[in-house]
PDB file of the backbone (N, CA, C, O) and the ligand in Angstrom, with CONECT records:
HET     ZN  A 101       1
ATOM      1  N   MET A   1      20.906  16.413  35.408  1.00  0.00           N
ATOM      2  CA  MET A   1      20.921  15.524  36.812  1.00  0.00           C
ATOM      3  C   MET A   1      21.758  16.195  37.847  1.00  0.00           C
ATOM      4  O   MET A   1      22.959  16.342  37.620  1.00  0.00           O
ATOM      5  N   ALA A   2      21.222  16.623  38.988  1.00  0.00           N
ATOM      6  CA  ALA A   2      21.948  17.542  39.763  1.00  0.00           C
ATOM      7  C   ALA A   2      22.730  16.441  40.876  1.00  0.00           C
ATOM      8  O   ALA A   2      22.265  15.371  41.268  1.00  0.00           O
ATOM      9  N   PHE A   3      23.896  16.980  41.201  1.00  0.00           N
ATOM     10  CA  PHE A   3      24.859  16.507  42.240  1.00  0.00           C
ATOM     11  C   PHE A   3      24.720  17.491  43.430  1.00  0.00           C
ATOM     12  O   PHE A   3      24.325  18.657  43.391  1.00  0.00           O
ATOM     13  N   PRO A   4      25.169  16.698  44.590  1.00  0.00           N
ATOM     14  CA  PRO A   4      24.997  17.560  45.885  1.00  0.00           C
ATOM     15  C   PRO A   4      26.378  18.315  45.698  1.00  0.00           C
ATOM     16  O   PRO A   4      27.407  17.841  45.215  1.00  0.00           O
ATOM     17  N   THR A   5      26.159  19.684  46.221  1.00  0.00           N
ATOM     18  CA  THR A   5      27.249  20.364  46.120  1.00  0.00           C
ATOM     19  C   THR A   5      27.902  20.454  47.658  1.00  0.00           C
ATOM     20  O   THR A   5      27.264  20.524  48.708  1.00  0.00           O
ATOM     21  N   ARG A   6      29.364  20.433  47.493  1.00  0.00           N
ATOM     22  CA  ARG A   6      29.862  20.374  48.753  1.00  0.00           C
ATOM     23  C   ARG A   6      31.024  21.536  48.611  1.00  0.00           C
ATOM     24  O   ARG A   6      31.370  22.000  47.524  1.00  0.00           O
ATOM     25  N   THR A   7      31.537  21.907  49.814  1.00  0.00           N
ATOM     26  CA  THR A   7      32.565  23.005  50.009  1.00  0.00           C
ATOM     27  C   THR A   7      33.877  22.377  50.241  1.00  0.00           C
ATOM     28  O   THR A   7      34.021  21.642  51.218  1.00  0.00           O
ATOM     29  N   CYS A   8      34.954  22.631  49.332  1.00  0.00           N
ATOM     30  CA  CYS A   8      36.227  21.867  49.607  1.00  0.00           C
ATOM     31  C   CYS A   8      36.864  22.440  50.925  1.00  0.00           C
ATOM     32  O   CYS A   8      36.833  23.639  51.203  1.00  0.00           O
ATOM     33  N   VAL A   9      37.360  21.618  51.592  1.00  0.00           N
ATOM     34  CA  VAL A   9      37.850  21.947  52.843  1.00  0.00           C
ATOM     35  C   VAL A   9      39.376  22.572  52.580  1.00  0.00           C
ATOM     36  O   VAL A   9      39.945  23.002  53.583  1.00  0.00           O
ATOM     37  N   LEU A  10      39.939  22.638  51.559  1.00  0.00           N
ATOM     38  CA  LEU A  10      41.122  23.123  51.301  1.00  0.00           C
ATOM     39  C   LEU A  10      41.115  24.585  50.741  1.00  0.00           C
ATOM     40  O   LEU A  10      41.657  25.548  51.282  1.00  0.00           O
ATOM     41  N   CYS A  11      40.424  24.593  49.589  1.00  0.00           N
ATOM     42  CA  CYS A  11      40.239  25.788  48.900  1.00  0.00           C
ATOM     43  C   CYS A  11      39.116  26.509  49.070  1.00  0.00           C
ATOM     44  O   CYS A  11      38.964  27.629  48.583  1.00  0.00           O
ATOM     45  N   GLU A  12      38.192  25.856  49.832  1.00  0.00           N
ATOM     46  CA  GLU A  12      36.761  26.537  50.022  1.00  0.00           C
ATOM     47  C   GLU A  12      35.856  26.899  48.838  1.00  0.00           C
ATOM     48  O   GLU A  12      34.956  27.738  48.829  1.00  0.00           O
ATOM     49  N   GLU A  13      36.341  25.967  47.669  1.00  0.00           N
ATOM     50  CA  GLU A  13      35.673  26.257  46.435  1.00  0.00           C
ATOM     51  C   GLU A  13      34.445  25.403  46.593  1.00  0.00           C
ATOM     52  O   GLU A  13      34.545  24.428  47.338  1.00  0.00           O
ATOM     53  N   GLU A  14      33.270  25.646  45.975  1.00  0.00           N
ATOM     54  CA  GLU A  14      32.093  24.665  45.818  1.00  0.00           C
ATOM     55  C   GLU A  14      32.232  23.751  44.630  1.00  0.00           C
ATOM     56  O   GLU A  14      32.525  24.172  43.511  1.00  0.00           O
ATOM     57  N   PHE A  15      32.027  22.570  44.891  1.00  0.00           N
ATOM     58  CA  PHE A  15      32.265  21.640  43.716  1.00  0.00           C
ATOM     59  C   PHE A  15      30.819  20.693  43.980  1.00  0.00           C
ATOM     60  O   PHE A  15      30.121  20.635  44.992  1.00  0.00           O
ATOM     61  N   GLU A  16      30.673  20.004  42.692  1.00  0.00           N
ATOM     62  CA  GLU A  16      29.592  19.162  42.660  1.00  0.00           C
ATOM     63  C   GLU A  16      30.176  17.645  43.020  1.00  0.00           C
ATOM     64  O   GLU A  16      31.126  17.164  42.402  1.00  0.00           O
ATOM     65  N   LEU A  17      29.457  16.924  44.144  1.00  0.00           N
ATOM     66  CA  LEU A  17      30.062  15.685  44.500  1.00  0.00           C
ATOM     67  C   LEU A  17      29.408  14.358  43.434  1.00  0.00           C
ATOM     68  O   LEU A  17      28.402  13.686  43.665  1.00  0.00           O
ATOM     69  N   LYS A  18      30.163  14.272  42.454  1.00  0.00           N
ATOM     70  CA  LYS A  18      29.723  13.411  41.304  1.00  0.00           C
ATOM     71  C   LYS A  18      29.999  12.048  41.806  1.00  0.00           C
ATOM     72  O   LYS A  18      30.913  11.781  42.587  1.00  0.00           O
ATOM     73  N   PRO A  19      29.002  11.048  41.223  1.00  0.00           N
ATOM     74  CA  PRO A  19      29.303   9.395  41.532  1.00  0.00           C
ATOM     75  C   PRO A  19      30.745   9.139  41.675  1.00  0.00           C
ATOM     76  O   PRO A  19      31.243   8.605  42.666  1.00  0.00           O
ATOM     77  N   ASN A  20      31.482   9.599  40.494  1.00  0.00           N
ATOM     78  CA  ASN A  20      32.815   9.157  40.238  1.00  0.00           C
ATOM     79  C   ASN A  20      33.808   9.938  40.985  1.00  0.00           C
ATOM     80  O   ASN A  20      34.994   9.645  40.836  1.00  0.00           O
ATOM     81  N   HIS A  21      33.488  10.848  41.729  1.00  0.00           N
ATOM     82  CA  HIS A  21      34.573  11.564  42.436  1.00  0.00           C
ATOM     83  C   HIS A  21      35.397  10.745  43.086  1.00  0.00           C
ATOM     84  O   HIS A  21      35.042   9.880  43.887  1.00  0.00           O
ATOM     85  N   ALA A  22      36.707  11.042  42.702  1.00  0.00           N
ATOM     86  CA  ALA A  22      37.795  10.176  43.377  1.00  0.00           C
ATOM     87  C   ALA A  22      38.568  11.031  44.346  1.00  0.00           C
ATOM     88  O   ALA A  22      38.850  12.205  44.106  1.00  0.00           O
ATOM     89  N   GLY A  23      38.958  10.282  45.649  1.00  0.00           N
ATOM     90  CA  GLY A  23      39.579  10.712  46.561  1.00  0.00           C
ATOM     91  C   GLY A  23      38.502  11.401  47.759  1.00  0.00           C
ATOM     92  O   GLY A  23      37.366  10.947  47.896  1.00  0.00           O
ATOM     93  N   TYR A  24      38.883  12.245  48.374  1.00  0.00           N
ATOM     94  CA  TYR A  24      38.237  12.580  49.606  1.00  0.00           C
ATOM     95  C   TYR A  24      36.909  13.453  49.009  1.00  0.00           C
ATOM     96  O   TYR A  24      36.906  14.328  48.143  1.00  0.00           O
ATOM     97  N   ALA A  25      35.905  12.951  49.709  1.00  0.00           N
ATOM     98  CA  ALA A  25      34.447  13.706  49.443  1.00  0.00           C
ATOM     99  C   ALA A  25      34.590  15.214  49.828  1.00  0.00           C
ATOM    100  O   ALA A  25      33.994  16.061  49.163  1.00  0.00           O
ATOM    101  N   ASN A  26      35.344  15.548  50.855  1.00  0.00           N
ATOM    102  CA  ASN A  26      35.247  16.929  51.121  1.00  0.00           C
ATOM    103  C   ASN A  26      36.287  17.791  50.516  1.00  0.00           C
ATOM    104  O   ASN A  26      36.554  18.859  51.068  1.00  0.00           O
ATOM    105  N   ARG A  27      36.989  17.379  49.280  1.00  0.00           N
ATOM    106  CA  ARG A  27      37.899  18.025  48.809  1.00  0.00           C
ATOM    107  C   ARG A  27      37.470  18.158  47.181  1.00  0.00           C
ATOM    108  O   ARG A  27      37.014  17.186  46.579  1.00  0.00           O
ATOM    109  N   CYS A  28      37.621  19.173  46.683  1.00  0.00           N
ATOM    110  CA  CYS A  28      37.160  19.401  45.157  1.00  0.00           C
ATOM    111  C   CYS A  28      38.446  18.677  44.358  1.00  0.00           C
ATOM    112  O   CYS A  28      39.562  18.511  44.851  1.00  0.00           O
ATOM    113  N   PRO A  29      38.016  18.276  42.979  1.00  0.00           N
ATOM    114  CA  PRO A  29      38.561  17.568  42.173  1.00  0.00           C
ATOM    115  C   PRO A  29      40.373  18.230  42.006  1.00  0.00           C
ATOM    116  O   PRO A  29      41.373  17.542  41.800  1.00  0.00           O
ATOM    117  N   GLN A  30      40.317  19.434  42.145  1.00  0.00           N
ATOM    118  CA  GLN A  30      41.726  20.115  41.994  1.00  0.00           C
ATOM    119  C   GLN A  30      42.487  19.822  43.271  1.00  0.00           C
ATOM    120  O   GLN A  30      43.718  19.824  43.249  1.00  0.00           O
ATOM    121  N   CYS A  31      41.929  19.613  44.193  1.00  0.00           N
ATOM    122  CA  CYS A  31      42.604  19.298  45.578  1.00  0.00           C
ATOM    123  C   CYS A  31      42.696  17.898  45.720  1.00  0.00           C
ATOM    124  O   CYS A  31      43.129  17.454  46.783  1.00  0.00           O
ATOM    125  N   ASN A  32      42.356  17.130  44.814  1.00  0.00           N
ATOM    126  CA  ASN A  32      42.090  15.611  45.049  1.00  0.00           C
ATOM    127  C   ASN A  32      43.231  14.973  44.032  1.00  0.00           C
ATOM    128  O   ASN A  32      43.147  13.768  43.793  1.00  0.00           O
ATOM    129  N   THR A  33      44.092  15.600  43.540  1.00  0.00           N
ATOM    130  CA  THR A  33      44.952  14.929  42.598  1.00  0.00           C
ATOM    131  C   THR A  33      45.593  13.485  43.161  1.00  0.00           C
ATOM    132  O   THR A  33      45.887  13.313  44.344  1.00  0.00           O
ATOM    133  N   PRO A  34      45.742  12.574  42.210  1.00  0.00           N
ATOM    134  CA  PRO A  34      46.256  11.513  42.853  1.00  0.00           C
ATOM    135  C   PRO A  34      47.827  11.586  43.608  1.00  0.00           C
ATOM    136  O   PRO A  34      48.266  11.161  44.677  1.00  0.00           O
ATOM    137  N   GLU A  35      48.346  12.263  42.596  1.00  0.00           N
ATOM    138  CA  GLU A  35      49.934  12.590  43.161  1.00  0.00           C
ATOM    139  C   GLU A  35      50.212  13.370  44.276  1.00  0.00           C
ATOM    140  O   GLU A  35      51.360  13.481  44.707  1.00  0.00           O
ATOM    141  N   ASP A  36      48.995  14.065  44.910  1.00  0.00           N
ATOM    142  CA  ASP A  36      49.163  14.919  45.822  1.00  0.00           C
ATOM    143  C   ASP A  36      47.890  14.624  46.916  1.00  0.00           C
ATOM    144  O   ASP A  36      47.244  15.610  47.270  1.00  0.00           O
ATOM    145  N   ASP A  37      47.544  13.398  47.416  1.00  0.00           N
ATOM    146  CA  ASP A  37      46.519  13.362  48.223  1.00  0.00           C
ATOM    147  C   ASP A  37      46.616  13.828  49.569  1.00  0.00           C
ATOM    148  O   ASP A  37      45.669  13.913  50.349  1.00  0.00           O
ATOM    149  N   GLU A  38      47.804  14.126  49.805  1.00  0.00           N
ATOM    150  CA  GLU A  38      48.055  14.738  51.208  1.00  0.00           C
ATOM    151  C   GLU A  38      47.932  16.221  51.093  1.00  0.00           C
ATOM    152  O   GLU A  38      48.404  16.749  50.086  1.00  0.00           O
ATOM    153  N   ALA A  39      47.370  16.937  51.979  1.00  0.00           N
ATOM    154  CA  ALA A  39      47.285  18.529  51.804  1.00  0.00           C
ATOM    155  C   ALA A  39      48.639  19.040  51.984  1.00  0.00           C
ATOM    156  O   ALA A  39      49.360  18.600  52.880  1.00  0.00           O
ATOM    157  N   PRO A  40      49.021  19.953  51.169  1.00  0.00           N
ATOM    158  CA  PRO A  40      50.353  20.719  51.056  1.00  0.00           C
ATOM    159  C   PRO A  40      50.640  21.085  52.629  1.00  0.00           C
ATOM    160  O   PRO A  40      51.692  20.814  53.208  1.00  0.00           O
ATOM    161  N   SER A  41      49.670  21.656  53.133  1.00  0.00           N
ATOM    162  CA  SER A  41      49.966  22.270  54.614  1.00  0.00           C
ATOM    163  C   SER A  41      50.015  21.295  55.584  1.00  0.00           C
ATOM    164  O   SER A  41      50.140  21.635  56.761  1.00  0.00           O
ATOM    165  N   ALA A  42      49.918  19.885  55.206  1.00  0.00           N
ATOM    166  CA  ALA A  42      50.025  18.679  56.470  1.00  0.00           C
ATOM    167  C   ALA A  42      51.396  18.280  56.051  1.00  0.00           C
ATOM    168  O   ALA A  42      51.682  17.266  55.415  1.00  0.00           O
ATOM    169  N   GLN A  43      52.287  19.283  56.525  1.00  0.00           N
ATOM    170  CA  GLN A  43      53.758  18.634  56.571  1.00  0.00           C
ATOM    171  C   GLN A  43      54.158  17.985  57.824  1.00  0.00           C
ATOM    172  O   GLN A  43      55.050  18.402  58.561  1.00  0.00           O
ATOM    173  N   THR A  44      53.501  17.023  58.005  1.00  0.00           N
ATOM    174  CA  THR A  44      53.541  16.185  59.308  1.00  0.00           C
ATOM    175  C   THR A  44      54.530  14.984  58.909  1.00  0.00           C
ATOM    176  O   THR A  44      54.958  14.702  57.790  1.00  0.00           O
ATOM    177  N   ALA A  45      54.802  14.274  60.305  1.00  0.00           N
ATOM    178  CA  ALA A  45      55.758  13.179  60.104  1.00  0.00           C
ATOM    179  C   ALA A  45      55.115  12.159  59.396  1.00  0.00           C
ATOM    180  O   ALA A  45      55.832  11.382  58.765  1.00  0.00           O
ATOM    181  N   ALA A  46      53.965  12.020  59.377  1.00  0.00           N
ATOM    182  CA  ALA A  46      53.098  11.009  58.585  1.00  0.00           C
ATOM    183  C   ALA A  46      53.185  11.117  57.165  1.00  0.00           C
ATOM    184  O   ALA A  46      53.273  10.170  56.384  1.00  0.00           O
ATOM    185  N   PHE A  47      53.150  12.521  56.837  1.00  0.00           N
ATOM    186  CA  PHE A  47      53.331  12.962  55.290  1.00  0.00           C
ATOM    187  C   PHE A  47      54.705  12.438  54.772  1.00  0.00           C
ATOM    188  O   PHE A  47      54.802  11.765  53.746  1.00  0.00           O
ATOM    189  N   GLU A  48      55.853  12.829  55.627  1.00  0.00           N
ATOM    190  CA  GLU A  48      57.129  12.684  55.161  1.00  0.00           C
ATOM    191  C   GLU A  48      57.286  10.939  55.242  1.00  0.00           C
ATOM    192  O   GLU A  48      57.895  10.384  54.327  1.00  0.00           O
ATOM    193  N   GLY A  49      56.881  10.361  56.037  1.00  0.00           N
ATOM    194  CA  GLY A  49      56.567   8.792  56.008  1.00  0.00           C
ATOM    195  C   GLY A  49      56.205   8.257  54.865  1.00  0.00           C
ATOM    196  O   GLY A  49      56.938   7.518  54.207  1.00  0.00           O
ATOM    197  N   LYS A  50      54.822   8.656  54.482  1.00  0.00           N
ATOM    198  CA  LYS A  50      54.229   8.340  53.179  1.00  0.00           C
ATOM    199  C   LYS A  50      55.168   8.575  51.999  1.00  0.00           C
ATOM    200  O   LYS A  50      55.280   7.740  51.102  1.00  0.00           O
ATOM    201  N   ARG A  51      55.861   9.763  52.017  1.00  0.00           N
ATOM    202  CA  ARG A  51      56.748  10.075  50.977  1.00  0.00           C
ATOM    203  C   ARG A  51      57.864   9.002  50.826  1.00  0.00           C
ATOM    204  O   ARG A  51      58.286   8.723  49.703  1.00  0.00           O
ATOM    205  N   GLU A  52      58.349   8.394  51.947  1.00  0.00           N
ATOM    206  CA  GLU A  52      59.528   7.542  51.891  1.00  0.00           C
ATOM    207  C   GLU A  52      58.932   6.251  51.286  1.00  0.00           C
ATOM    208  O   GLU A  52      59.297   5.720  50.237  1.00  0.00           O
ATOM    209  N   ALA A  53      57.940   5.828  52.132  1.00  0.00           N
ATOM    210  CA  ALA A  53      57.141   4.596  51.524  1.00  0.00           C
ATOM    211  C   ALA A  53      56.758   4.702  50.099  1.00  0.00           C
ATOM    212  O   ALA A  53      56.710   3.670  49.429  1.00  0.00           O
ATOM    213  N   ASP A  54      56.496   5.780  49.604  1.00  0.00           N
ATOM    214  CA  ASP A  54      56.162   5.809  47.850  1.00  0.00           C
ATOM    215  C   ASP A  54      57.593   5.714  47.372  1.00  0.00           C
ATOM    216  O   ASP A  54      57.786   4.962  46.417  1.00  0.00           O
ATOM    217  N   ALA A  55      58.675   6.389  47.909  1.00  0.00           N
ATOM    218  CA  ALA A  55      59.802   6.193  47.189  1.00  0.00           C
ATOM    219  C   ALA A  55      60.546   4.761  47.295  1.00  0.00           C
ATOM    220  O   ALA A  55      61.336   4.388  46.427  1.00  0.00           O
ATOM    221  N   ALA A  56      60.236   4.024  48.392  1.00  0.00           N
ATOM    222  CA  ALA A  56      60.565   2.689  48.639  1.00  0.00           C
ATOM    223  C   ALA A  56      59.996   1.731  47.663  1.00  0.00           C
ATOM    224  O   ALA A  56      60.549   0.732  47.204  1.00  0.00           O
ATOM    225  N   ARG A  57      58.729   2.213  47.398  1.00  0.00           N
ATOM    226  CA  ARG A  57      58.021   1.348  46.425  1.00  0.00           C
ATOM    227  C   ARG A  57      58.293   1.339  45.022  1.00  0.00           C
ATOM    228  O   ARG A  57      58.234   0.381  44.251  1.00  0.00           O
ATOM    229  N   ARG A  58      58.614   2.591  44.777  1.00  0.00           N
ATOM    230  CA  ARG A  58      59.156   2.886  43.373  1.00  0.00           C
ATOM    231  C   ARG A  58      60.347   2.082  43.010  1.00  0.00           C
ATOM    232  O   ARG A  58      60.553   1.388  42.015  1.00  0.00           O
ATOM    233  N   GLN A  59      61.235   2.385  44.258  1.00  0.00           N
ATOM    234  CA  GLN A  59      62.527   1.547  43.940  1.00  0.00           C
ATOM    235  C   GLN A  59      62.144  -0.032  44.041  1.00  0.00           C
ATOM    236  O   GLN A  59      62.913  -0.771  43.427  1.00  0.00           O
ATOM    237  N   ALA A  60      61.191  -0.580  44.648  1.00  0.00           N
ATOM    238  CA  ALA A  60      61.063  -1.983  44.461  1.00  0.00           C
ATOM    239  C   ALA A  60      60.379  -2.253  43.166  1.00  0.00           C
ATOM    240  O   ALA A  60      60.473  -3.376  42.670  1.00  0.00           O
ATOM    241  N   ILE A  61      59.786  -1.435  42.657  1.00  0.00           N
ATOM    242  CA  ILE A  61      59.337  -1.489  41.289  1.00  0.00           C
ATOM    243  C   ILE A  61      60.313  -1.474  40.333  1.00  0.00           C
ATOM    244  O   ILE A  61      60.229  -2.291  39.417  1.00  0.00           O
ATOM    245  N   LYS A  62      61.214  -0.708  40.371  1.00  0.00           N
ATOM    246  CA  LYS A  62      62.349  -0.440  39.455  1.00  0.00           C
ATOM    247  C   LYS A  62      63.130  -1.982  39.730  1.00  0.00           C
ATOM    248  O   LYS A  62      63.337  -2.716  38.764  1.00  0.00           O
ATOM    249  N   ASP A  63      63.455  -2.311  40.839  1.00  0.00           N
ATOM    250  CA  ASP A  63      64.264  -3.454  41.112  1.00  0.00           C
ATOM    251  C   ASP A  63      63.524  -4.613  40.358  1.00  0.00           C
ATOM    252  O   ASP A  63      64.151  -5.476  39.744  1.00  0.00           O
ATOM    253  N   MET A  64      62.264  -4.589  40.432  1.00  0.00           N
ATOM    254  CA  MET A  64      61.558  -5.697  39.722  1.00  0.00           C
ATOM    255  C   MET A  64      61.587  -5.525  38.187  1.00  0.00           C
ATOM    256  O   MET A  64      61.687  -6.471  37.406  1.00  0.00           O
ATOM    257  N   LEU A  65      61.487  -4.195  37.822  1.00  0.00           N
ATOM    258  CA  LEU A  65      61.628  -4.243  36.251  1.00  0.00           C
ATOM    259  C   LEU A  65      63.028  -4.485  35.695  1.00  0.00           C
ATOM    260  O   LEU A  65      63.200  -5.158  34.678  1.00  0.00           O
ATOM    261  N   TYR A  66      64.140  -3.861  36.457  1.00  0.00           N
ATOM    262  CA  TYR A  66      65.512  -4.057  36.043  1.00  0.00           C
ATOM    263  C   TYR A  66      66.273  -4.877  37.213  1.00  0.00           C
ATOM    264  O   TYR A  66      66.973  -4.279  38.030  1.00  0.00           O
ATOM    265  N   PRO A  67      66.098  -6.272  37.246  1.00  0.00           N
ATOM    266  CA  PRO A  67      67.029  -6.916  38.292  1.00  0.00           C
ATOM    267  C   PRO A  67      68.378  -7.095  37.875  1.00  0.00           C
ATOM    268  O   PRO A  67      68.740  -6.914  36.712  1.00  0.00           O
ATOM    269  N   GLY A  68      69.053  -7.412  38.707  1.00  0.00           N
ATOM    270  CA  GLY A  68      70.684  -7.562  38.875  1.00  0.00           C
ATOM    271  C   GLY A  68      71.385  -6.547  38.273  1.00  0.00           C
ATOM    272  O   GLY A  68      72.259  -6.777  37.437  1.00  0.00           O
ATOM    273  N   LYS A  69      71.000  -5.179  38.712  1.00  0.00           N
ATOM    274  CA  LYS A  69      71.706  -3.911  38.332  1.00  0.00           C
ATOM    275  C   LYS A  69      73.179  -3.889  38.913  1.00  0.00           C
ATOM    276  O   LYS A  69      73.912  -2.923  38.702  1.00  0.00           O
TER     277      LYS A  69
HETATM  278 ZN    ZN A 101      39.703  22.632  46.542  1.00  0.00          ZN2+
END
């Protein structure tokens, strides 16, 4: 079964857009890793804000798992 071929906007590699393709449809699986869903080149304020939000979320989970530290 053939899948539509797309060109990744980040590394310009061609990849098959499969039904279970996670993340951005215009990025290849290598550029679509869950831990790095922002482009490394996108060193924007929004990116920094997201990182801080991730850290806050991790801290909240930690507090939930280990309360009363
Ligand atoms: Zn790519």
